[in-house]
C-alpha positions as CSV (number, residue, x, y, z in Angstrom):
1,M,-8.4,-29.6,23.6
2,R,-6.9,-32.7,25.3
3,S,-3.8,-31.9,27.4
4,G,-0.5,-32.5,25.6
5,R,-2.0,-32.8,22.1
6,A,-1.2,-30.3,19.5
7,P,-4.2,-28.7,17.8
8,T,-4.9,-30.0,14.3
9,L,-6.7,-28.8,11.1
10,E,-9.7,-30.9,12.2
11,D,-9.8,-29.0,15.5
12,V,-9.8,-25.7,13.6
13,A,-12.5,-26.9,11.2
14,R,-14.7,-28.0,14.1
15,V,-14.4,-24.7,15.9
16,A,-14.9,-22.7,12.6
17,G,-17.8,-24.9,11.5
18,V,-16.3,-25.5,8.1
19,S,-14.7,-28.4,6.2
20,R,-11.1,-29.4,6.7
21,A,-10.5,-28.6,3.0
22,T,-11.7,-25.0,3.6
23,V,-9.4,-24.6,6.5
24,S,-6.5,-25.9,4.4
25,R,-7.3,-23.5,1.5
26,V,-7.3,-20.5,3.9
27,I,-4.1,-21.4,5.7
28,N,-2.3,-22.1,2.4
29,G,-3.2,-18.7,1.1
30,I,-5.5,-19.9,-1.7
31,R,-7.8,-16.9,-2.2
32,N,-10.9,-18.3,-3.8
33,V,-12.5,-18.5,-0.4
34,D,-15.4,-16.4,0.8
35,P,-13.9,-13.5,2.8
36,Q,-16.3,-14.1,5.8
37,L,-15.2,-17.7,6.0
38,H,-11.6,-16.5,5.8
39,E,-12.1,-14.4,8.9
40,V,-13.9,-17.3,10.7
41,V,-11.1,-19.7,10.0
42,W,-8.4,-17.4,11.3
43,D,-10.4,-16.7,14.4
44,A,-10.6,-20.5,14.9
45,V,-6.9,-20.7,14.5
46,G,-6.5,-18.2,17.3
47,Q,-8.9,-20.0,19.5
48,T,-7.4,-23.4,19.1
49,G,-3.8,-22.3,19.1
50,Y,-3.1,-24.2,15.9
51,V,0.3,-23.6,14.4
52,P,0.5,-24.2,10.6
53,N,3.2,-26.5,9.4
54,R,5.2,-24.0,7.3
55,L,7.4,-26.6,5.7
56,A,4.3,-28.6,4.4
57,R,2.7,-25.3,3.4
58,S,5.7,-24.2,1.4
59,L,5.9,-27.6,-0.4
60,V,2.2,-27.2,-1.5
61,T,2.3,-23.5,-2.5
62,R,6.0,-23.1,-3.4
63,R,5.9,-20.1,-1.1
64,T,7.7,-19.2,2.1
65,G,4.9,-17.4,3.9
66,T,7.3,-14.5,4.4
67,V,7.6,-11.1,2.8
68,A,10.5,-8.7,3.2
69,L,10.2,-5.1,4.4
70,V,13.1,-3.5,2.6
71,V,14.5,-0.2,3.7
72,S,16.8,1.1,1.1
73,D,18.9,3.8,2.8
74,S,22.1,5.1,1.3
75,E,23.2,6.4,4.8
76,T,23.2,2.9,6.2
77,H,26.0,0.4,6.0
78,D,24.9,-3.1,5.3
79,D,26.9,-4.6,8.1
80,D,25.7,-2.1,10.7
81,P,22.0,-1.4,10.0
82,F,21.2,-0.1,13.5
83,M,23.1,3.1,12.6
84,G,20.4,3.9,10.0
85,R,17.3,6.1,10.4
86,F,14.9,3.1,10.7
87,F,14.7,3.1,14.5
88,A,14.9,6.8,15.0
89,D,11.7,7.9,13.2
90,P,8.1,7.1,14.3
91,F,7.3,6.9,10.5
92,F,8.7,3.4,10.4
93,G,6.9,2.0,13.4
94,R,3.6,3.1,11.9
95,V,4.5,1.4,8.6
96,V,5.2,-1.9,10.4
97,G,1.9,-1.7,12.3
98,G,-0.1,-1.1,9.1
99,L,1.6,-4.0,7.3
100,M,1.1,-6.4,10.2
101,S,-2.6,-5.6,10.5
102,V,-3.0,-7.4,7.1
103,L,-0.1,-9.9,7.0
104,R,-0.8,-11.3,10.5
105,R,-4.4,-12.3,9.5
106,E,-3.0,-14.0,6.4
107,G,-0.4,-16.0,8.4
108,V,2.4,-14.1,6.6
109,Q,5.6,-13.2,8.4
110,L,7.5,-9.9,7.9
111,A,11.3,-9.9,7.6
112,L,13.2,-6.6,7.9
113,Q,16.0,-6.0,5.4
114,I,18.0,-2.8,5.5
115,V,20.3,-2.3,2.5
116,G,22.6,0.6,1.8
117,T,25.2,-0.3,-0.8
118,D,24.7,-1.3,-4.5
119,E,26.3,-4.7,-3.6
120,G,23.8,-5.2,-0.8
121,K,20.9,-4.4,-3.2
122,K,22.2,-6.9,-5.8
123,R,22.5,-9.5,-3.0
124,L,18.9,-8.8,-1.8
125,V,17.4,-9.1,-5.3
126,G,19.3,-12.4,-5.8
127,D,17.9,-13.7,-2.5
128,L,14.4,-12.7,-3.4
129,R,14.6,-14.3,-6.8
130,S,15.9,-17.5,-5.3
131,G,12.7,-17.7,-3.2
132,Q,13.9,-16.6,0.3
133,A,10.8,-14.5,0.5
134,D,7.6,-14.3,-1.6
135,G,7.9,-10.5,-2.3
136,A,8.9,-7.2,-0.9
137,I,7.5,-4.0,0.5
138,V,10.0,-1.2,-0.3
139,L,10.7,2.0,1.5
140,S,13.3,3.9,-0.6
141,L,14.9,6.8,1.2
142,P,17.6,7.9,-1.4
143,A,16.5,10.3,-4.1
144,V,18.1,8.2,-6.8
145,D,17.8,4.5,-6.1
146,P,18.3,1.7,-8.5
147,L,16.5,-0.9,-6.3
148,P,12.9,-0.4,-7.5
149,D,14.0,-0.9,-11.1
150,M,16.2,-3.9,-10.1
151,L,13.2,-5.6,-8.5
152,A,11.0,-4.9,-11.5
153,Q,13.6,-6.2,-14.0
154,A,14.0,-9.3,-11.9
155,D,10.2,-9.9,-11.8
156,V,10.2,-9.9,-8.0
157,P,6.7,-9.1,-6.6
158,A,7.2,-5.8,-4.9
159,V,5.2,-2.7,-3.8
160,M,6.6,0.6,-2.8
161,I,5.3,2.9,0.0
162,G,5.9,6.3,-1.7
163,R,6.2,6.7,-5.4
164,P,9.5,5.9,-7.1
165,A,11.7,8.8,-8.1
166,E,11.9,7.6,-11.7
167,P,9.2,5.9,-13.7
168,V,9.4,2.2,-12.9
169,P,6.8,-0.6,-13.5
170,I,6.3,-1.3,-9.8
171,D,3.1,-1.0,-7.7
172,Y,3.1,1.8,-5.2
173,V,1.0,3.5,-2.5
174,D,1.5,7.2,-2.0
175,L,0.1,10.3,-0.4
176,A,-1.0,13.5,-2.2
177,N,1.8,15.3,-0.6
178,D,1.3,18.5,-2.6
179,T,-2.3,18.7,-1.5
180,G,-1.2,18.4,2.2
181,A,1.3,21.1,1.9
182,A,-1.3,23.4,0.2
183,M,-3.5,22.7,3.2
184,A,-0.8,24.0,5.5
185,A,-0.4,27.1,3.4
186,E,-4.1,27.8,3.4
187,H,-4.3,27.4,7.2
188,L,-1.4,29.7,8.0
189,L,-2.8,32.4,5.7
190,A,-6.3,32.0,7.1
191,R,-5.1,32.6,10.7
192,G,-3.5,35.9,9.5
193,C,0.2,34.9,9.0
194,R,1.8,37.1,6.3
195,R,5.6,36.5,6.6
196,I,5.7,32.7,6.1
197,G,8.7,30.5,5.6
198,M,9.3,26.8,5.1
199,I,11.6,24.1,6.4
200,S,11.7,21.5,3.7
201,G,13.1,18.0,3.4
202,P,15.7,17.2,0.7
203,A,14.4,18.6,-2.6
204,D,15.4,15.5,-4.6
205,V,13.3,13.1,-2.5
206,P,9.9,12.7,-4.3
207,A,7.7,13.2,-1.2
208,S,9.7,16.2,-0.1
209,S,9.7,17.7,-3.6
210,D,5.9,17.4,-3.8
211,R,5.5,19.1,-0.4
212,I,7.7,22.0,-1.5
213,S,5.9,22.5,-4.8
214,G,2.5,22.2,-3.2
215,F,3.2,24.8,-0.5
216,R,4.8,27.2,-3.0
217,R,1.9,27.0,-5.5
218,A,-0.7,27.6,-2.8
219,M,1.2,30.6,-1.5
220,A,1.6,32.0,-5.0
221,R,-2.1,31.8,-5.6
222,H,-2.5,34.1,-2.6
223,G,0.1,36.6,-3.9
224,H,3.2,35.3,-2.1
225,G,5.6,34.9,-5.0
226,W,8.6,33.9,-2.8
227,V,8.7,31.6,0.2
228,P,12.0,31.7,2.2
229,T,13.1,28.1,2.6
230,V,15.8,26.2,4.5
231,S,16.1,22.5,4.0
232,G,16.7,19.7,6.6
233,N,16.9,16.0,6.3
234,F,13.8,15.0,8.3
235,T,15.6,14.7,11.6
236,Q,14.9,16.8,14.8
237,D,18.4,18.2,14.8
238,S,18.2,19.4,11.2
239,G,14.9,21.1,12.0
240,E,16.4,22.9,14.9
241,T,19.3,24.1,12.8
242,A,17.1,25.1,9.9
243,M,14.8,27.1,12.2
244,R,17.8,29.1,13.6
245,T,18.9,29.8,10.0
246,L,15.4,30.9,9.0
247,L,15.1,33.2,11.9
248,A,18.5,34.8,11.3
249,E,17.5,35.4,7.7
250,Q,13.9,36.4,8.3
251,P,13.5,37.8,11.8
252,A,10.0,39.1,11.1
253,L,8.7,35.6,10.4
254,D,5.2,34.9,11.8
255,G,4.5,31.4,10.3
256,V,6.4,28.4,9.2
257,F,5.5,25.1,7.5
258,V,7.8,22.2,8.5
259,A,7.9,19.2,6.2
260,N,7.7,16.6,8.9
261,D,6.9,16.4,12.6
262,L,10.4,15.5,13.8
263,M,11.9,18.6,12.2
264,A,9.0,20.6,13.6
265,L,10.0,19.4,17.1
266,G,13.5,20.8,16.5
267,A,12.0,24.0,15.1
268,L,10.0,24.4,18.4
269,L,13.2,24.1,20.4
270,A,14.9,26.8,18.4
271,L,11.9,29.1,18.7
272,R,11.9,28.5,22.5
273,E,15.6,29.4,22.7
274,S,14.9,32.6,20.8
275,A,12.0,33.5,23.1
276,R,9.4,33.3,20.3
277,A,6.0,32.3,21.6
278,V,4.1,29.6,19.6
279,P,1.6,30.4,18.1
280,A,1.4,34.0,19.4
281,D,4.6,35.2,17.7
282,I,5.0,32.5,15.1
283,A,2.6,29.7,14.0
284,V,4.1,26.3,13.2
285,I,2.6,23.5,11.1
286,G,4.2,20.0,10.8
287,F,3.5,17.1,8.5
288,D,2.7,13.4,9.3
289,D,0.7,13.5,12.5
290,S,3.1,11.1,14.1
291,S,3.7,10.6,17.9
292,A,6.1,13.5,17.7
293,A,3.1,15.9,17.0
294,T,1.3,15.0,20.3
295,A,4.6,15.0,22.2
296,A,5.4,18.5,21.1
297,A,5.0,21.6,23.4
298,P,2.6,23.0,22.3
299,P,0.9,20.1,20.6
300,L,1.6,20.4,16.9
301,T,-0.9,21.3,14.2
302,T,0.0,19.0,11.4
303,I,-1.0,17.4,8.1
304,R,-2.1,13.8,8.7
305,H,-0.3,11.2,6.7
306,P,-2.4,8.0,7.1
307,L,0.6,5.7,7.1
308,E,-1.1,2.7,8.8
309,D,-3.8,2.7,6.1
310,M,-1.3,3.1,3.3
311,A,0.9,0.3,4.6
312,A,-2.1,-2.0,5.0
313,E,-3.0,-1.3,1.3
314,A,0.6,-1.9,0.3
315,A,0.4,-5.3,2.0
316,R,-2.9,-6.1,0.2
317,L,-1.4,-5.1,-3.2
318,L,1.6,-7.3,-2.6
319,L,-0.4,-10.3,-1.7
320,A,-2.5,-9.8,-4.8
321,R,0.7,-9.4,-6.9
322,I,2.1,-12.7,-5.4
323,E,-1.1,-14.5,-6.2
324,E,-1.4,-13.1,-9.8
325,P,1.9,-11.7,-11.2
326,T,0.3,-10.5,-14.5
327,L,-1.9,-7.9,-12.8
328,R,-1.4,-4.4,-14.3
329,V,0.9,-2.1,-12.4
330,A,-1.2,-0.3,-9.8
331,S,-1.0,3.0,-7.8
332,V,-3.1,4.0,-4.8
333,I,-3.0,7.7,-3.7
334,Y,-4.3,8.7,-0.3
335,E,-5.6,12.1,0.7
336,P,-4.2,14.0,3.6
337,S,-6.1,16.0,6.2
338,L,-5.2,18.9,8.6
339,I,-5.2,18.1,12.3
340,H,-5.7,21.3,14.3
341,R,-3.9,21.5,17.6
342,A,-2.2,24.4,19.5
343,S,0.8,25.4,17.4
344,A,-1.1,27.1,14.6
């Protein structure tokens, strides 16, 4: 490139070995382009340093080149989003990484929106309908949340990560949470645990409810008709408190399933305080396979939640929905796996 000259579409076309029209179609998000050429063009964009003219692109496509990552969290105030759980849980960083692995290659930007109040949700839907973003990826934390239905009623292209609590005509990507919890039960029983408890998440959150029912059903199939359970709220502090309560109620406990890794970290702290060796005295299994699992002492046996893959699929579904709004409502369910480490 000549010094001082901004790279052009022609430069990208020359490096990619394709026509200027092909480069234009790829950059403008027109998807009737061979996938291999698509990759070649974006590689050439990176090599040349070409920066698409987003204003011109939006005039051609009537799109902004931006999608919103919406965290709907009833515990967050709209005017103070940093007080919410978004930045405290490795779950969310993994979601962003998975989304960007797809969106970056498509030249699509990601804008974070954290909404807590009903008024904030109405304002968000209005902004999306007015074209401030092309669609939304939604993480809904409250058990009962009107936002998914609001988006569907407004015909806003949207995809949820995690199934909606109520039936709503909205695309979603989810994990077979009940299957993962059953894996945890089978593993604890196979290693000889006989007095097994559970630290659950809130029972009215879909993912948490599925983990509770999956664990209990698997235990019942092996003759354990009752599983002592204390609930937390997916934070480390709540896991520590729940573990203390469980030990007080069930001092002979020799195994525990904890419904996410952050709570399992708290449970390990409580067990250490009570001089219970893990796994010699009590085996512990978490859920998610987040960075918290490898940071734990001992490293945590856990159920892998392939969040990066799920988020990438959510991004692909959203781009398809933006391109063709009349597609049937889709669901994609991922399978969990057990990651064996030192805690169980």
